[in-house]
C-alpha positions in Angstrom: -10.1 -56.3 99.8 -10.8 -52.8 100.9 -7.8 -51.1 102.5 -8.0 -48.5 105.3 -7.9 -45.1 103.9 -6.2 -43.4 106.8 -2.6 -44.2 106.1 -2.8 -44.2 102.2 -4.7 -40.9 102.3 -2.0 -39.2 104.3 0.4 -40.3 101.7 -1.7 -38.8 98.9 -1.7 -35.4 100.7 2.1 -35.6 101.3 2.8 -36.4 97.7 0.5 -33.7 96.5 2.3 -31.2 98.8 5.6 -32.2 97.4 4.5 -31.7 93.8 2.9 -28.4 94.5 5.8 -27.1 96.7 3.3 -26.3 99.4 3.2 -27.7 102.9 -0.3 -28.8 104.0 0.7 -29.9 107.5 -1.8 -28.8 110.1 -0.3 -26.0 112.2 -3.2 -25.5 114.7 -3.7 -21.9 113.5 -7.0 -20.1 113.4 -8.1 -16.9 111.7 -10.3 -14.5 113.4 -12.8 -12.1 111.8 -11.6 -10.5 108.6 -10.4 -7.0 109.6 -6.9 -6.4 108.4 -5.1 -8.6 105.8 -1.8 -7.9 107.4 -2.9 -8.6 110.9 -1.5 -11.7 112.7 -3.7 -14.7 112.2 -5.7 -15.9 115.2 -6.3 -19.6 116.1 -8.4 -21.6 113.4 -10.9 -24.2 114.5 -9.3 -27.5 113.6 -12.5 -29.6 113.8 -15.1 -27.3 112.3 -15.6 -24.9 109.5 -14.1 -21.5 109.9 -16.5 -18.6 109.3 -13.8 -16.4 107.7 -12.8 -19.1 105.2 -16.4 -19.8 104.6 -17.1 -16.2 103.6 -14.0 -15.8 101.6 -14.7 -19.0 99.6 -17.7 -17.2 98.2 -15.4 -15.0 96.1 -15.0 -17.2 93.1 -11.7 -16.9 91.2 -12.2 -15.7 87.7 -15.8 -14.5 88.3 -15.2 -11.1 86.7 -13.6 -12.7 83.6 -16.5 -15.2 83.4 -19.1 -12.3 83.5 -17.3 -10.4 80.8 -17.2 -13.6 78.6 -20.9 -14.2 79.1 -21.8 -10.6 78.3 -19.7 -10.7 75.1 -21.4 -13.9 74.0 -24.9 -12.9 74.9 -24.6 -9.3 73.5 -22.8 -10.2 70.3 -24.1 -11.2 66.9 -23.9 -14.8 65.4 -23.2 -16.0 61.9 -23.9 -19.6 60.9 -22.9 -20.6 57.3 -22.0 -23.5 55.1 -18.3 -24.1 54.4 -16.3 -26.3 52.1 -19.1 -26.8 49.7 -21.6 -27.7 52.4 -19.4 -30.4 54.0 -18.8 -28.2 57.0 -20.6 -25.6 59.1 -18.9 -22.5 60.5 -20.5 -20.7 63.5 -19.0 -17.5 64.7 -20.1 -15.1 67.4 -18.9 -11.5 67.0 -18.5 -9.0 69.8 -21.0 -6.2 70.1 -20.3 -3.4 67.7 -17.9 -5.5 65.6 -18.8 -6.0 62.0 -19.0 -9.7 61.1 -16.0 -10.7 59.1 -13.5 -8.9 61.2 -11.0 -11.7 62.0 -10.0 -10.2 65.4 -13.5 -9.4 66.5 -15.1 -12.8 67.1 -15.4 -14.2 70.6 -16.3 -17.8 69.7 -15.9 -19.9 66.5 -16.6 -23.5 65.7 -16.1 -25.3 62.4 -17.5 -28.9 62.3 -18.6 -31.5 59.8 -22.1 -30.7 58.8 -25.0 -33.2 59.2 -28.8 -32.8 58.6 -29.5 -33.2 62.3 -27.6 -30.1 63.3 -29.6 -27.0 64.3 -31.0 -24.8 61.6 -29.1 -21.6 61.0 -31.8 -19.4 62.3 -32.2 -21.4 65.5 -28.6 -21.5 66.6 -28.3 -18.1 68.3 -31.7 -18.1 70.1 -31.0 -21.6 71.5 -27.4 -20.7 72.4 -28.5 -17.6 74.3 -31.2 -19.5 76.2 -28.8 -22.3 77.3 -26.0 -19.9 78.3 -28.3 -17.4 80.0 -30.0 -20.2 82.1 -26.7 -21.7 83.0 -25.1 -18.4 84.1 -28.2 -17.4 86.0 -28.1 -20.7 88.0 -24.3 -20.4 88.4 -24.7 -17.0 90.2 -27.1 -18.6 92.8 -25.6 -20.5 95.7 -27.9 -23.4 96.4 -26.3 -26.4 98.2 -29.6 -28.2 98.0 -28.9 -28.7 94.2 -27.2 -31.9 95.4 -30.5 -33.3 96.4 -31.9 -32.7 92.9 -29.3 -34.8 91.1 -31.4 -38.0 91.2 -34.0 -36.2 89.2 -31.6 -34.2 87.0 -29.0 -36.9 86.3 -30.1 -40.4 87.4 -33.6 -40.3 86.0 -32.6 -39.6 82.3 -29.8 -42.1 82.6 -32.2 -44.8 83.9 -34.7 -44.0 81.2 -32.0 -44.4 78.6 -31.0 -47.8 80.0 -34.7 -48.9 80.5 -34.4 -49.0 84.3 -37.5 -48.3 86.4 -37.8 -44.8 87.8 -37.4 -45.5 91.5 -36.6 -42.0 92.6 -33.8 -43.5 94.8 -30.0 -43.3 94.4 -28.0 -46.2 93.0 -26.9 -48.7 95.6 -23.2 -48.7 94.7 -21.2 -46.4 92.5 -17.6 -46.4 91.4 -15.8 -43.2 90.3 -12.7 -44.2 88.3 -10.0 -41.6 88.1 -7.1 -41.6 85.7 -4.1 -41.6 87.9 -1.2 -43.9 87.0 -1.5 -45.5 90.4 -4.3 -47.7 89.0 -1.7 -49.8 87.3 -0.3 -50.8 90.7 -3.4 -52.8 91.5 -5.9 -55.1 89.8 -9.3 -53.6 90.8 -10.9 -54.3 87.4 -13.5 -56.9 88.6 -14.2 -54.9 91.8 -14.9 -51.8 89.7 -17.2 -53.6 87.3 -19.2 -55.0 90.2 -20.7 -51.6 91.0 -24.2 -50.6 89.9 -22.9 -47.5 88.2 -19.4 -46.9 86.9 -18.4 -43.3 86.2 -15.2 -42.6 84.1 -13.5 -39.4 83.4 -12.5 -37.4 80.3 -12.5 -40.3 77.9 -9.8 -42.4 79.5 -9.3 -45.6 77.6 -10.1 -48.9 79.1 -9.0 -51.2 76.2 -5.8 -52.9 77.2 -6.2 -51.9 80.9 -9.3 -53.9 81.9 -7.4 -55.9 84.6 -6.6 -52.6 86.4 -9.5 -50.3 85.5 -12.4 -52.6 84.6 -14.4 -52.6 81.4 -17.8 -51.4 82.4 -18.8 -47.8 81.8 -22.3 -46.5 82.8 -21.7 -42.8 82.7 -18.9 -40.7 81.1 -18.1 -37.4 82.9 -16.1 -34.9 80.8 -15.2 -31.3 80.8 -16.3 -29.1 77.9 -12.7 -28.9 76.6 -13.0 -32.6 75.8 -16.4 -32.0 74.2 -14.8 -29.4 71.9 -12.6 -32.1 70.5 -15.6 -34.4 70.1 -17.5 -31.7 68.1 -14.8 -31.5 65.5 -15.5 -35.2 64.5 -18.3 -36.4 62.2 -21.4 -37.0 64.3 -19.5 -35.8 67.4 -18.0 -39.2 68.1 -17.1 -38.5 71.7 -15.6 -41.3 73.7 -14.1 -44.8 73.6 -16.9 -46.5 75.4 -19.3 -46.9 72.5 -22.1 -44.8 71.2 -24.7 -45.7 73.8 -23.1 -44.3 77.0 -24.7 -41.2 78.5 -22.4 -38.2 79.0 -22.4 -35.6 81.8 -20.5 -32.4 80.9 -19.4 -29.5 83.0 -18.8 -26.2 81.2 -15.3 -24.8 81.4 -15.8 -22.0 78.9 -19.2 -20.5 78.2 -18.7 -20.5 74.5 -18.7 -24.3 74.6 -22.5 -24.3 74.6 -22.0 -24.2 70.8 -20.3 -27.6 71.0 -23.0 -28.8 73.3 -25.7 -27.8 70.8 -23.9 -29.5 67.9 -23.2 -32.7 69.8 -26.7 -32.9 71.5 -28.3 -32.9 68.1 -26.6 -36.1 67.0 -25.8 -37.9 70.3 -28.3 -40.8 70.9 -27.9 -41.2 74.7 -28.5 -38.3 77.1 -25.9 -35.5 76.9 -26.4 -33.6 80.2 -24.8 -30.4 81.3 -24.2 -29.9 85.1 -26.4 -27.3 86.7 -24.7 -24.0 87.2 -25.6 -24.0 90.9 -23.9 -27.4 91.1 -20.7 -25.9 89.5 -20.8 -23.1 92.1 -21.1 -25.6 95.0 -18.0 -27.5 93.8 -16.1 -24.2 93.3 -16.8 -23.1 96.9 -15.9 -26.4 98.4 -12.5 -26.4 96.7 -11.9 -22.7 97.4 -12.6 -23.3 101.1 -10.1 -26.2 101.3 -7.6 -24.3 99.3 -7.8 -21.4 101.7 -7.6 -23.8 104.7 -4.5 -25.5 103.5 -2.9 -22.2 102.6 -3.5 -20.8 106.1 -2.3 -24.0 107.8 0.7 -24.3 105.6 1.9 -20.7 105.6 0.5 -19.0 108.7 -0.6 -16.1 106.5 -4.0 -14.4 106.5 -6.4 -16.1 104.1 -7.1 -12.8 102.3 -3.5 -13.1 100.9 -4.4 -16.4 99.2 -4.8 -14.7 95.8 -1.2 -13.5 95.9 0.0 -17.1 95.8 -2.6 -18.5 93.3 -3.4 -17.6 89.7 -7.0 -16.8 90.4 -7.9 -16.5 86.7 -6.8 -20.1 86.1 -7.8 -21.7 89.5 -10.4 -24.4 89.1 -11.6 -27.7 90.6 -10.7 -30.9 88.8 -13.1 -33.1 86.8 -12.5 -35.9 89.3 -13.5 -33.7 92.2 -16.8 -32.8 90.6 -17.5 -36.4 89.6 -17.1 -37.4 93.2 -19.5 -34.7 94.4 -21.9 -35.8 91.6 -21.8 -39.4 93.0 -22.6 -38.1 96.5 -26.0 -37.0 95.2 -26.9 -40.1 93.2 -25.4 -43.0 95.1 -25.9 -44.7 98.5 -22.3 -45.9 98.6 -19.3 -44.5 96.7 -16.0 -46.2 95.9 -13.2 -44.2 94.4 -10.3 -45.6 92.3 -7.4 -44.0 90.6 -7.1 -40.8 92.7 -3.7 -39.9 94.1 -0.1 -39.7 93.1 3.1 -41.7 93.3 6.6 -40.6 92.4 6.9 -43.7 90.2 3.5 -43.5 88.5 2.4 -41.4 85.5 -0.1 -38.6 86.0 -2.6 -40.5 83.8 -2.4 -44.3 83.4 -3.3 -44.1 79.7 -0.9 -41.4 78.6 2.7 -40.4 79.0 1.9 -37.2 80.9 3.9 -37.1 84.1 3.1 -33.6 85.5 0.0 -32.2 87.1 -2.0 -29.3 85.7 -1.2 -26.1 87.6 -4.8 -24.9 87.6 -5.9 -27.5 90.2 -5.1 -27.4 93.9 -4.8 -31.2 94.4 -3.6 -30.8 98.0 -6.8 -29.0 98.8 -9.0 -31.6 97.1 -7.2 -34.4 99.0 -8.1 -32.6 102.2 -11.7 -32.5 101.1 -11.6 -36.3 100.3 -10.1 -37.0 103.7 -13.0 -35.2 105.4 -15.5 -37.1 103.1 -14.2 -40.4 104.5 -13.5 -39.5 108.1 -15.8 -36.6 109.1 -18.2 -35.6 106.4 -20.2 -33.6 109.0 -17.3 -31.1 109.1 -17.5 -30.2 105.4 -19.0 -26.7 104.9 -21.9 -26.5 102.4 -22.8 -30.2 102.4 -24.7 -29.8 105.7 -27.2 -27.7 103.8 -27.4 -29.9 100.8 -30.5 -31.8 101.8 -28.9 -35.3 101.6 -27.2 -37.7 103.9 -23.6 -37.9 102.7 -23.1 -41.5 101.7 -20.1 -43.6 102.9 -17.1 -43.0 100.6 -14.2 -45.4 100.3 -10.9 -44.7 98.4 -8.9 -47.6 97.0 -5.2 -47.1 96.7 
């Protein structure tokens, strides 16, 4: 039976705050127009988006480093060669002005088992540059309406793979299954499997856990660090759900388009990369809520946020982006396995206990709370061209 989110959700936020050593209690503060970072903060609107936070969220952490990485990759030179007697391929991208062969001069390198289906040597770099250039171009554009394009970009190729009719409409019900250890505290397996679409994250195992997490997987959502591990295996064997499950990837490092090219050439079902504009939308949402919880928890001006966060490492979680993806392709969204407990592992299928420091989980939980209770208050989604579907969290 569905449980009310209000009480459990508060617990999620409190636990996240304890783990991150940051208070997220509402203080009723507001910040006026950005004039002086050392000025005393003014009252912040508790029930609506704050213009200062909205504007500051546009400054994406790590944007300068990302631009440099992309420029190095697009401006460099590529070498694709056979290795180990033809059993492996080695692709290297060298920085501009660096002679190939200089061990300290490459910006990307991938060694993988060679198969006839892989791209020909002379096609690797042109295709890599096209994929990376298009993605980065889209990423620099802020287009909230990209959310309304997900039925066409994601649902349509998934439905074609499964032989479903192209209705042009979202799925009726979707389950996003996270990896938190709290999943083992309940038996939602059958409930999860009853949804039209089941999305799982980062190759979390289901075997042995079906009673708690279900057994159905319609779509695998992974970050490109996971894809890198897949590319090192013969045929890019990528996940524990079988070889016929479509995969959606978001790019963590621009060099991972090499892995995408390798895997896309051998992967039978669709292998889809999230649109760069969609990545930017998710980044702004999380940055906004991170600024908001920072101001409410510390009373400091939001412009000081960067002094308390490692901006080069700050990033939204895979789970957060999977939930936003579901908003664009589903009429109702159920979320399982999100949240923390002091007596539960970080991931139900591993022994990892600690969270990753590059995610602001407290900020993401604030976002989830608004999704459930007042979606109209979420900045950016109001211009997305969709009606935000009902979202329920099971705890």
